C-alpha positions in Angstrom: -6.9 -40.2 -16.3 -3.8 -38.6 -17.7 -1.5 -39.1 -20.6 2.0 -37.6 -20.4 4.3 -37.4 -23.4 7.8 -36.2 -23.9 8.7 -35.5 -27.5 11.2 -33.8 -29.7 10.6 -32.9 -33.3 13.1 -31.2 -35.5 13.5 -30.3 -39.2 16.5 -32.2 -40.4 17.3 -30.0 -43.3 17.6 -26.6 -41.5 21.2 -26.9 -40.1 22.4 -26.5 -36.5 20.2 -23.5 -35.5 16.6 -24.7 -35.4 15.1 -22.5 -32.7 13.1 -20.5 -35.2 11.3 -23.7 -36.2 11.0 -25.4 -32.9 9.5 -22.2 -31.4 6.6 -22.5 -33.8 5.7 -25.9 -32.4 6.2 -24.8 -28.8 4.0 -21.7 -29.4 1.3 -24.0 -30.7 1.5 -26.2 -27.6 1.4 -23.1 -25.4 -1.8 -22.1 -27.1 -3.3 -25.6 -26.9 -4.4 -25.3 -23.3 -2.6 -28.5 -22.4 -0.2 -28.5 -19.4 3.4 -28.6 -20.8 7.0 -28.1 -19.8 9.6 -27.1 -22.4 13.1 -28.5 -21.9 16.3 -28.1 -23.9 15.9 -31.7 -25.2 12.1 -31.8 -25.8 8.7 -30.8 -24.6 6.5 -32.6 -22.1 2.8 -32.4 -22.8 0.0 -33.7 -20.6 -3.6 -34.3 -21.6 -6.5 -36.6 -20.6 -6.0 -39.1 -23.3 -3.3 -40.6 -25.5 -5.2 -39.4 -28.6 -4.9 -35.8 -27.3 -1.2 -36.0 -26.9 -0.7 -37.7 -30.2 -2.7 -34.9 -31.8 0.0 -32.5 -30.5 2.6 -34.6 -32.5 0.3 -34.6 -35.6 -0.1 -30.8 -35.3 3.7 -30.4 -35.0 4.2 -32.3 -38.2 1.6 -30.1 -39.9 3.5 -27.0 -38.7 6.9 -28.2 -39.9 5.7 -29.9 -43.2 5.6 -26.7 -45.2 9.0 -25.6 -43.8 11.0 -28.9 -44.1 11.5 -31.8 -46.5 12.5 -34.1 -43.6 11.2 -34.0 -40.1 12.5 -36.3 -37.3 10.5 -37.0 -34.1 11.1 -39.0 -30.9 8.2 -39.7 -28.5 7.8 -41.3 -25.1 4.3 -41.8 -23.5 3.0 -42.7 -20.1 -0.8 -43.2 -19.5 -2.5 -43.7 -16.2 -6.2 -44.2 -15.9 -6.7 -43.0 -12.4 -4.2 -40.2 -12.1 -3.9 -36.6 -13.2 -1.3 -33.8 -13.0 1.5 -36.2 -13.9 4.0 -33.5 -14.8 3.7 -32.1 -11.3 3.3 -35.4 -9.4 6.2 -37.2 -11.0 8.5 -34.2 -10.3 7.1 -33.9 -6.7 7.7 -37.6 -6.0 11.5 -37.1 -6.7 11.6 -33.8 -4.9 10.0 -35.3 -1.8 13.0 -37.7 -1.6 15.9 -35.4 -2.5 14.7 -31.8 -2.2 14.0 -29.3 -5.0 15.5 -30.1 -8.4 16.7 -27.5 -10.9 14.1 -26.7 -13.5 
């Protein structure tokens, strides 16, 4: 089984340049052991359960809470009981049809 989540979380009161803050969250995800893919518009995280990917969001809020008075987050989830490696397989499905895509 596999849960895949795309999410973006940002401190709303830190102006236009938030890389310093977002990098703290991405570093935490990197150290979590979950498969992930960072993109300019969010981060994709894959784990065995929905609870595990939602824990990533909870951890992100805990990281940003001391830094910001207002935190905004958008989340998309997909859960499949009998699949794994969704980040890779979803990308591969498209690439099988049109060739390699830019990453």
